[in-house]
mmCIF file of the N, C-alpha and C atoms, coordinates in Angstrom:
data_MODEL
# 
_entry.id   MODEL 
# 
loop_
_atom_site.group_PDB 
_atom_site.id 
_atom_site.type_symbol 
_atom_site.label_atom_id 
_atom_site.label_alt_id 
_atom_site.label_comp_id 
_atom_site.label_asym_id 
_atom_site.label_entity_id 
_atom_site.label_seq_id 
_atom_site.pdbx_PDB_ins_code 
_atom_site.Cartn_x 
_atom_site.Cartn_y 
_atom_site.Cartn_z 
_atom_site.occupancy 
_atom_site.B_iso_or_equiv 
_atom_site.pdbx_formal_charge 
_atom_site.auth_seq_id 
_atom_site.auth_comp_id 
_atom_site.auth_asym_id 
_atom_site.auth_atom_id 
_atom_site.pdbx_PDB_model_num 
ATOM 1   N N  . UNK A 1 1  ? 24.912  17.616  -12.582 1.00 0.00 ? 1  UNK A N  1 
ATOM 2   C CA . UNK A 1 1  ? 23.424  17.061  -11.451 1.00 0.00 ? 1  UNK A CA 1 
ATOM 3   C C  . UNK A 1 1  ? 22.654  16.593  -12.044 1.00 0.00 ? 1  UNK A C  1 
ATOM 4   N N  . UNK A 1 2  ? 22.494  15.222  -11.874 1.00 0.00 ? 2  UNK A N  1 
ATOM 5   C CA . UNK A 1 2  ? 21.477  14.223  -12.285 1.00 0.00 ? 2  UNK A CA 1 
ATOM 6   C C  . UNK A 1 2  ? 20.237  14.168  -11.812 1.00 0.00 ? 2  UNK A C  1 
ATOM 7   N N  . UNK A 1 3  ? 18.880  14.170  -12.547 1.00 0.00 ? 3  UNK A N  1 
ATOM 8   C CA . UNK A 1 3  ? 17.538  14.368  -12.081 1.00 0.00 ? 3  UNK A CA 1 
ATOM 9   C C  . UNK A 1 3  ? 17.210  12.711  -12.430 1.00 0.00 ? 3  UNK A C  1 
ATOM 10  N N  . UNK A 1 4  ? 16.198  12.442  -11.641 1.00 0.00 ? 4  UNK A N  1 
ATOM 11  C CA . UNK A 1 4  ? 15.340  10.998  -12.058 1.00 0.00 ? 4  UNK A CA 1 
ATOM 12  C C  . UNK A 1 4  ? 13.870  10.987  -11.482 1.00 0.00 ? 4  UNK A C  1 
ATOM 13  N N  . UNK A 1 5  ? 12.960  10.461  -11.909 1.00 0.00 ? 5  UNK A N  1 
ATOM 14  C CA . UNK A 1 5  ? 11.951  9.822   -11.753 1.00 0.00 ? 5  UNK A CA 1 
ATOM 15  C C  . UNK A 1 5  ? 11.320  8.385   -11.990 1.00 0.00 ? 5  UNK A C  1 
ATOM 16  N N  . UNK A 1 6  ? 10.875  7.965   -10.793 1.00 0.00 ? 6  UNK A N  1 
ATOM 17  C CA . UNK A 1 6  ? 10.313  6.639   -11.026 1.00 0.00 ? 6  UNK A CA 1 
ATOM 18  C C  . UNK A 1 6  ? 9.099   6.294   -11.716 1.00 0.00 ? 6  UNK A C  1 
ATOM 19  N N  . UNK A 1 7  ? 8.595   5.543   -12.119 1.00 0.00 ? 7  UNK A N  1 
ATOM 20  C CA . UNK A 1 7  ? 6.930   5.568   -12.479 1.00 0.00 ? 7  UNK A CA 1 
ATOM 21  C C  . UNK A 1 7  ? 6.666   4.389   -12.275 1.00 0.00 ? 7  UNK A C  1 
ATOM 22  N N  . UNK A 1 8  ? 5.241   4.101   -11.938 1.00 0.00 ? 8  UNK A N  1 
ATOM 23  C CA . UNK A 1 8  ? 4.344   2.578   -12.278 1.00 0.00 ? 8  UNK A CA 1 
ATOM 24  C C  . UNK A 1 8  ? 3.669   2.621   -13.024 1.00 0.00 ? 8  UNK A C  1 
ATOM 25  N N  . UNK A 1 9  ? 3.997   1.694   -13.983 1.00 0.00 ? 9  UNK A N  1 
ATOM 26  C CA . UNK A 1 9  ? 3.263   1.289   -14.819 1.00 0.00 ? 9  UNK A CA 1 
ATOM 27  C C  . UNK A 1 9  ? 2.221   -0.082  -14.721 1.00 0.00 ? 9  UNK A C  1 
ATOM 28  N N  . UNK A 1 10 ? 1.129   0.782   -14.953 1.00 0.00 ? 10 UNK A N  1 
ATOM 29  C CA . UNK A 1 10 ? -0.468  0.239   -15.341 1.00 0.00 ? 10 UNK A CA 1 
ATOM 30  C C  . UNK A 1 10 ? -0.864  -0.168  -16.515 1.00 0.00 ? 10 UNK A C  1 
ATOM 31  N N  . UNK A 1 11 ? -1.479  -1.652  -16.511 1.00 0.00 ? 11 UNK A N  1 
ATOM 32  C CA . UNK A 1 11 ? -2.034  -1.810  -17.788 1.00 0.00 ? 11 UNK A CA 1 
ATOM 33  C C  . UNK A 1 11 ? -3.377  -1.392  -18.097 1.00 0.00 ? 11 UNK A C  1 
ATOM 34  N N  . UNK A 1 12 ? -4.074  -0.794  -18.920 1.00 0.00 ? 12 UNK A N  1 
ATOM 35  C CA . UNK A 1 12 ? -5.109  0.136   -18.867 1.00 0.00 ? 12 UNK A CA 1 
ATOM 36  C C  . UNK A 1 12 ? -5.955  -1.188  -20.195 1.00 0.00 ? 12 UNK A C  1 
ATOM 37  N N  . UNK A 1 13 ? -5.311  -1.932  -20.711 1.00 0.00 ? 13 UNK A N  1 
ATOM 38  C CA . UNK A 1 13 ? -5.906  -3.114  -22.088 1.00 0.00 ? 13 UNK A CA 1 
ATOM 39  C C  . UNK A 1 13 ? -5.703  -2.225  -23.010 1.00 0.00 ? 13 UNK A C  1 
ATOM 40  N N  . UNK A 1 14 ? -6.234  -1.049  -23.302 1.00 0.00 ? 14 UNK A N  1 
ATOM 41  C CA . UNK A 1 14 ? -5.859  -0.912  -24.517 1.00 0.00 ? 14 UNK A CA 1 
ATOM 42  C C  . UNK A 1 14 ? -4.624  0.362   -24.488 1.00 0.00 ? 14 UNK A C  1 
ATOM 43  N N  . UNK A 1 15 ? -4.060  0.482   -23.673 1.00 0.00 ? 15 UNK A N  1 
ATOM 44  C CA . UNK A 1 15 ? -2.509  1.403   -23.710 1.00 0.00 ? 15 UNK A CA 1 
ATOM 45  C C  . UNK A 1 15 ? -2.179  1.209   -22.096 1.00 0.00 ? 15 UNK A C  1 
ATOM 46  N N  . UNK A 1 16 ? -1.353  2.094   -21.995 1.00 0.00 ? 16 UNK A N  1 
ATOM 47  C CA . UNK A 1 16 ? -0.612  2.007   -20.733 1.00 0.00 ? 16 UNK A CA 1 
ATOM 48  C C  . UNK A 1 16 ? -0.576  3.428   -19.759 1.00 0.00 ? 16 UNK A C  1 
ATOM 49  N N  . UNK A 1 17 ? -0.722  3.332   -18.327 1.00 0.00 ? 17 UNK A N  1 
ATOM 50  C CA . UNK A 1 17 ? -0.758  4.750   -17.500 1.00 0.00 ? 17 UNK A CA 1 
ATOM 51  C C  . UNK A 1 17 ? 0.702   4.542   -16.949 1.00 0.00 ? 17 UNK A C  1 
ATOM 52  N N  . UNK A 1 18 ? 1.383   5.748   -16.810 1.00 0.00 ? 18 UNK A N  1 
ATOM 53  C CA . UNK A 1 18 ? 2.409   6.248   -16.487 1.00 0.00 ? 18 UNK A CA 1 
ATOM 54  C C  . UNK A 1 18 ? 2.247   6.765   -15.185 1.00 0.00 ? 18 UNK A C  1 
ATOM 55  N N  . UNK A 1 19 ? 2.465   6.649   -13.900 1.00 0.00 ? 19 UNK A N  1 
ATOM 56  C CA . UNK A 1 19 ? 2.252   7.656   -12.596 1.00 0.00 ? 19 UNK A CA 1 
ATOM 57  C C  . UNK A 1 19 ? 3.527   7.600   -12.140 1.00 0.00 ? 19 UNK A C  1 
ATOM 58  N N  . UNK A 1 20 ? 3.803   8.662   -11.546 1.00 0.00 ? 20 UNK A N  1 
ATOM 59  C CA . UNK A 1 20 ? 4.970   8.999   -11.047 1.00 0.00 ? 20 UNK A CA 1 
ATOM 60  C C  . UNK A 1 20 ? 4.937   8.425   -9.450  1.00 0.00 ? 20 UNK A C  1 
ATOM 61  N N  . UNK A 1 21 ? 6.527   7.514   -9.081  1.00 0.00 ? 21 UNK A N  1 
ATOM 62  C CA . UNK A 1 21 ? 5.959   6.963   -8.141  1.00 0.00 ? 21 UNK A CA 1 
ATOM 63  C C  . UNK A 1 21 ? 6.295   8.146   -6.903  1.00 0.00 ? 21 UNK A C  1 
ATOM 64  N N  . UNK A 1 22 ? 5.588   7.725   -5.727  1.00 0.00 ? 22 UNK A N  1 
ATOM 65  C CA . UNK A 1 22 ? 5.683   8.643   -4.895  1.00 0.00 ? 22 UNK A CA 1 
ATOM 66  C C  . UNK A 1 22 ? 6.913   8.343   -3.693  1.00 0.00 ? 22 UNK A C  1 
ATOM 67  N N  . UNK A 1 23 ? 7.644   9.094   -3.610  1.00 0.00 ? 23 UNK A N  1 
ATOM 68  C CA . UNK A 1 23 ? 9.292   9.106   -2.890  1.00 0.00 ? 23 UNK A CA 1 
ATOM 69  C C  . UNK A 1 23 ? 8.912   9.304   -1.254  1.00 0.00 ? 23 UNK A C  1 
ATOM 70  N N  . UNK A 1 24 ? 8.846   8.241   -0.354  1.00 0.00 ? 24 UNK A N  1 
ATOM 71  C CA . UNK A 1 24 ? 9.124   8.624   1.007   1.00 0.00 ? 24 UNK A CA 1 
ATOM 72  C C  . UNK A 1 24 ? 10.185  8.959   1.668   1.00 0.00 ? 24 UNK A C  1 
ATOM 73  N N  . UNK A 1 25 ? 10.093  9.498   2.570   1.00 0.00 ? 25 UNK A N  1 
ATOM 74  C CA . UNK A 1 25 ? 11.672  9.899   3.355   1.00 0.00 ? 25 UNK A CA 1 
ATOM 75  C C  . UNK A 1 25 ? 12.235  8.262   3.922   1.00 0.00 ? 25 UNK A C  1 
ATOM 76  N N  . UNK A 1 26 ? 13.253  8.057   4.153   1.00 0.00 ? 26 UNK A N  1 
ATOM 77  C CA . UNK A 1 26 ? 13.863  6.789   4.586   1.00 0.00 ? 26 UNK A CA 1 
ATOM 78  C C  . UNK A 1 26 ? 13.253  7.169   6.063   1.00 0.00 ? 26 UNK A C  1 
ATOM 79  N N  . UNK A 1 27 ? 12.879  5.802   7.053   1.00 0.00 ? 27 UNK A N  1 
ATOM 80  C CA . UNK A 1 27 ? 11.977  5.677   7.987   1.00 0.00 ? 27 UNK A CA 1 
ATOM 81  C C  . UNK A 1 27 ? 12.642  4.746   8.746   1.00 0.00 ? 27 UNK A C  1 
ATOM 82  N N  . UNK A 1 28 ? 12.960  4.743   10.132  1.00 0.00 ? 28 UNK A N  1 
ATOM 83  C CA . UNK A 1 28 ? 13.313  3.643   10.892  1.00 0.00 ? 28 UNK A CA 1 
ATOM 84  C C  . UNK A 1 28 ? 11.504  2.998   11.431  1.00 0.00 ? 28 UNK A C  1 
ATOM 85  N N  . UNK A 1 29 ? 11.910  1.925   11.635  1.00 0.00 ? 29 UNK A N  1 
ATOM 86  C CA . UNK A 1 29 ? 10.797  1.332   12.478  1.00 0.00 ? 29 UNK A CA 1 
ATOM 87  C C  . UNK A 1 29 ? 10.046  1.816   13.797  1.00 0.00 ? 29 UNK A C  1 
ATOM 88  N N  . UNK A 1 30 ? 11.358  2.211   14.446  1.00 0.00 ? 30 UNK A N  1 
ATOM 89  C CA . UNK A 1 30 ? 10.818  3.023   15.515  1.00 0.00 ? 30 UNK A CA 1 
ATOM 90  C C  . UNK A 1 30 ? 10.103  4.296   15.800  1.00 0.00 ? 30 UNK A C  1 
ATOM 91  N N  . UNK A 1 31 ? 10.299  4.783   14.444  1.00 0.00 ? 31 UNK A N  1 
ATOM 92  C CA . UNK A 1 31 ? 9.710   5.967   13.911  1.00 0.00 ? 31 UNK A CA 1 
ATOM 93  C C  . UNK A 1 31 ? 8.548   6.116   13.587  1.00 0.00 ? 31 UNK A C  1 
ATOM 94  N N  . UNK A 1 32 ? 8.040   4.706   12.706  1.00 0.00 ? 32 UNK A N  1 
ATOM 95  C CA . UNK A 1 32 ? 6.659   5.002   12.546  1.00 0.00 ? 32 UNK A CA 1 
ATOM 96  C C  . UNK A 1 32 ? 6.041   3.611   13.428  1.00 0.00 ? 32 UNK A C  1 
ATOM 97  N N  . UNK A 1 33 ? 6.629   2.892   14.527  1.00 0.00 ? 33 UNK A N  1 
ATOM 98  C CA . UNK A 1 33 ? 5.758   1.756   15.251  1.00 0.00 ? 33 UNK A CA 1 
ATOM 99  C C  . UNK A 1 33 ? 4.541   2.324   15.838  1.00 0.00 ? 33 UNK A C  1 
ATOM 100 N N  . UNK A 1 34 ? 4.475   3.707   16.440  1.00 0.00 ? 34 UNK A N  1 
ATOM 101 C CA . UNK A 1 34 ? 3.480   3.970   16.878  1.00 0.00 ? 34 UNK A CA 1 
ATOM 102 C C  . UNK A 1 34 ? 2.370   4.106   16.354  1.00 0.00 ? 34 UNK A C  1 
ATOM 103 N N  . UNK A 1 35 ? 2.381   4.382   15.138  1.00 0.00 ? 35 UNK A N  1 
ATOM 104 C CA . UNK A 1 35 ? 1.029   4.380   14.394  1.00 0.00 ? 35 UNK A CA 1 
ATOM 105 C C  . UNK A 1 35 ? 0.093   2.990   14.250  1.00 0.00 ? 35 UNK A C  1 
ATOM 106 N N  . UNK A 1 36 ? 1.148   2.045   14.231  1.00 0.00 ? 36 UNK A N  1 
ATOM 107 C CA . UNK A 1 36 ? 0.104   0.464   14.329  1.00 0.00 ? 36 UNK A CA 1 
ATOM 108 C C  . UNK A 1 36 ? -0.108  0.174   15.652  1.00 0.00 ? 36 UNK A C  1 
ATOM 109 N N  . UNK A 1 37 ? -0.606  1.111   16.575  1.00 0.00 ? 37 UNK A N  1 
ATOM 110 C CA . UNK A 1 37 ? -1.484  0.771   18.019  1.00 0.00 ? 37 UNK A CA 1 
ATOM 111 C C  . UNK A 1 37 ? -2.719  0.561   17.631  1.00 0.00 ? 37 UNK A C  1 
ATOM 112 N N  . UNK A 1 38 ? -3.371  -0.435  17.860  1.00 0.00 ? 38 UNK A N  1 
ATOM 113 C CA . UNK A 1 38 ? -4.593  -0.890  17.905  1.00 0.00 ? 38 UNK A CA 1 
ATOM 114 C C  . UNK A 1 38 ? -5.460  -1.051  19.248  1.00 0.00 ? 38 UNK A C  1 
ATOM 115 N N  . UNK A 1 39 ? -6.375  -0.140  19.904  1.00 0.00 ? 39 UNK A N  1 
ATOM 116 C CA . UNK A 1 39 ? -6.900  -0.869  21.157  1.00 0.00 ? 39 UNK A CA 1 
ATOM 117 C C  . UNK A 1 39 ? -8.315  -1.263  21.225  1.00 0.00 ? 39 UNK A C  1 
ATOM 118 N N  . UNK A 1 40 ? -8.719  -2.173  19.730  1.00 0.00 ? 40 UNK A N  1 
ATOM 119 C CA . UNK A 1 40 ? -9.445  -2.970  19.669  1.00 0.00 ? 40 UNK A CA 1 
ATOM 120 C C  . UNK A 1 40 ? -9.519  -4.301  20.140  1.00 0.00 ? 40 UNK A C  1 
ATOM 121 N N  . UNK A 1 41 ? -10.341 -5.001  20.067  1.00 0.00 ? 41 UNK A N  1 
ATOM 122 C CA . UNK A 1 41 ? -10.263 -6.600  20.277  1.00 0.00 ? 41 UNK A CA 1 
ATOM 123 C C  . UNK A 1 41 ? -9.374  -7.194  19.448  1.00 0.00 ? 41 UNK A C  1 
ATOM 124 N N  . UNK A 1 42 ? -8.446  -7.980  19.228  1.00 0.00 ? 42 UNK A N  1 
ATOM 125 C CA . UNK A 1 42 ? -7.645  -9.144  18.267  1.00 0.00 ? 42 UNK A CA 1 
ATOM 126 C C  . UNK A 1 42 ? -8.603  -9.648  17.368  1.00 0.00 ? 42 UNK A C  1 
ATOM 127 N N  . UNK A 1 43 ? -8.454  -8.958  16.000  1.00 0.00 ? 43 UNK A N  1 
ATOM 128 C CA . UNK A 1 43 ? -8.654  -9.872  15.032  1.00 0.00 ? 43 UNK A CA 1 
ATOM 129 C C  . UNK A 1 43 ? -8.538  -11.368 14.999  1.00 0.00 ? 43 UNK A C  1 
ATOM 130 N N  . UNK A 1 44 ? -9.630  -12.348 14.679  1.00 0.00 ? 44 UNK A N  1 
ATOM 131 C CA . UNK A 1 44 ? -9.242  -13.320 14.468  1.00 0.00 ? 44 UNK A CA 1 
ATOM 132 C C  . UNK A 1 44 ? -8.881  -13.929 12.916  1.00 0.00 ? 44 UNK A C  1 
ATOM 133 N N  . UNK A 1 45 ? -7.886  -14.999 12.333  1.00 0.00 ? 45 UNK A N  1 
ATOM 134 C CA . UNK A 1 45 ? -7.967  -15.402 11.456  1.00 0.00 ? 45 UNK A CA 1 
ATOM 135 C C  . UNK A 1 45 ? -8.943  -15.359 10.110  1.00 0.00 ? 45 UNK A C  1 
ATOM 136 N N  . UNK A 1 46 ? -10.003 -15.643 10.741  1.00 0.00 ? 46 UNK A N  1 
ATOM 137 C CA . UNK A 1 46 ? -11.522 -15.397 9.948   1.00 0.00 ? 46 UNK A CA 1 
ATOM 138 C C  . UNK A 1 46 ? -11.398 -14.159 9.516   1.00 0.00 ? 46 UNK A C  1 
ATOM 139 N N  . UNK A 1 47 ? -11.420 -13.306 10.372  1.00 0.00 ? 47 UNK A N  1 
ATOM 140 C CA . UNK A 1 47 ? -11.742 -11.712 10.152  1.00 0.00 ? 47 UNK A CA 1 
ATOM 141 C C  . UNK A 1 47 ? -11.049 -10.931 9.057   1.00 0.00 ? 47 UNK A C  1 
ATOM 142 N N  . UNK A 1 48 ? -9.255  -11.627 9.466   1.00 0.00 ? 48 UNK A N  1 
ATOM 143 C CA . UNK A 1 48 ? -8.634  -11.268 8.187   1.00 0.00 ? 48 UNK A CA 1 
ATOM 144 C C  . UNK A 1 48 ? -9.106  -11.785 6.795   1.00 0.00 ? 48 UNK A C  1 
ATOM 145 N N  . UNK A 1 49 ? -9.024  -13.078 6.679   1.00 0.00 ? 49 UNK A N  1 
ATOM 146 C CA . UNK A 1 49 ? -9.988  -13.433 5.427   1.00 0.00 ? 49 UNK A CA 1 
ATOM 147 C C  . UNK A 1 49 ? -10.540 -13.336 4.891   1.00 0.00 ? 49 UNK A C  1 
ATOM 148 N N  . UNK A 1 50 ? -11.800 -12.915 5.919   1.00 0.00 ? 50 UNK A N  1 
ATOM 149 C CA . UNK A 1 50 ? -13.080 -12.154 5.273   1.00 0.00 ? 50 UNK A CA 1 
ATOM 150 C C  . UNK A 1 50 ? -12.905 -10.699 4.549   1.00 0.00 ? 50 UNK A C  1 
ATOM 151 N N  . UNK A 1 51 ? -11.682 -9.756  5.440   1.00 0.00 ? 51 UNK A N  1 
ATOM 152 C CA . UNK A 1 51 ? -11.517 -8.713  4.967   1.00 0.00 ? 51 UNK A CA 1 
ATOM 153 C C  . UNK A 1 51 ? -11.057 -9.149  3.568   1.00 0.00 ? 51 UNK A C  1 
ATOM 154 N N  . UNK A 1 52 ? -9.561  -9.636  3.350   1.00 0.00 ? 52 UNK A N  1 
ATOM 155 C CA . UNK A 1 52 ? -9.463  -9.747  2.541   1.00 0.00 ? 52 UNK A CA 1 
ATOM 156 C C  . UNK A 1 52 ? -10.336 -10.193 1.104   1.00 0.00 ? 52 UNK A C  1 
ATOM 157 N N  . UNK A 1 53 ? -11.092 -10.821 1.317   1.00 0.00 ? 53 UNK A N  1 
ATOM 158 C CA . UNK A 1 53 ? -11.810 -11.404 0.187   1.00 0.00 ? 53 UNK A CA 1 
ATOM 159 C C  . UNK A 1 53 ? -12.426 -10.307 -0.113  1.00 0.00 ? 53 UNK A C  1 
ATOM 160 N N  . UNK A 1 54 ? -13.170 -9.384  0.868   1.00 0.00 ? 54 UNK A N  1 
ATOM 161 C CA . UNK A 1 54 ? -14.046 -8.624  0.626   1.00 0.00 ? 54 UNK A CA 1 
ATOM 162 C C  . UNK A 1 54 ? -13.264 -7.283  0.011   1.00 0.00 ? 54 UNK A C  1 
ATOM 163 N N  . UNK A 1 55 ? -12.005 -7.283  -0.061  1.00 0.00 ? 55 UNK A N  1 
ATOM 164 C CA . UNK A 1 55 ? -11.131 -6.233  -0.603  1.00 0.00 ? 55 UNK A CA 1 
ATOM 165 C C  . UNK A 1 55 ? -11.105 -7.000  -1.932  1.00 0.00 ? 55 UNK A C  1 
ATOM 166 N N  . UNK A 1 56 ? -10.619 -7.897  -2.265  1.00 0.00 ? 56 UNK A N  1 
ATOM 167 C CA . UNK A 1 56 ? -10.422 -8.524  -3.658  1.00 0.00 ? 56 UNK A CA 1 
ATOM 168 C C  . UNK A 1 56 ? -12.040 -8.664  -4.320  1.00 0.00 ? 56 UNK A C  1 
ATOM 169 N N  . UNK A 1 57 ? -13.132 -8.580  -3.660  1.00 0.00 ? 57 UNK A N  1 
ATOM 170 C CA . UNK A 1 57 ? -14.643 -8.904  -4.446  1.00 0.00 ? 57 UNK A CA 1 
ATOM 171 C C  . UNK A 1 57 ? -14.525 -6.817  -4.747  1.00 0.00 ? 57 UNK A C  1 
ATOM 172 N N  . UNK A 1 58 ? -14.187 -5.758  -4.175  1.00 0.00 ? 58 UNK A N  1 
ATOM 173 C CA . UNK A 1 58 ? -14.603 -4.526  -4.497  1.00 0.00 ? 58 UNK A CA 1 
ATOM 174 C C  . UNK A 1 58 ? -13.732 -3.894  -5.545  1.00 0.00 ? 58 UNK A C  1 
ATOM 175 N N  . UNK A 1 59 ? -11.977 -4.436  -5.931  1.00 0.00 ? 59 UNK A N  1 
ATOM 176 C CA . UNK A 1 59 ? -11.400 -4.452  -6.655  1.00 0.00 ? 59 UNK A CA 1 
ATOM 177 C C  . UNK A 1 59 ? -11.670 -4.875  -7.763  1.00 0.00 ? 59 UNK A C  1 
# 
């Protein structure tokens, strides 16, 4: 029996960090599409770009 683990490699500057890659079960779009429901006002392209810019600045 063969066992394996995948890792995410993160460059820390003075070394590397190996984090185990989380394994997700295979799903179909129909299984998860319900979690995408959004009841609010649609976001504009400007709203989306501002959110991306904010996320980049915070990281």
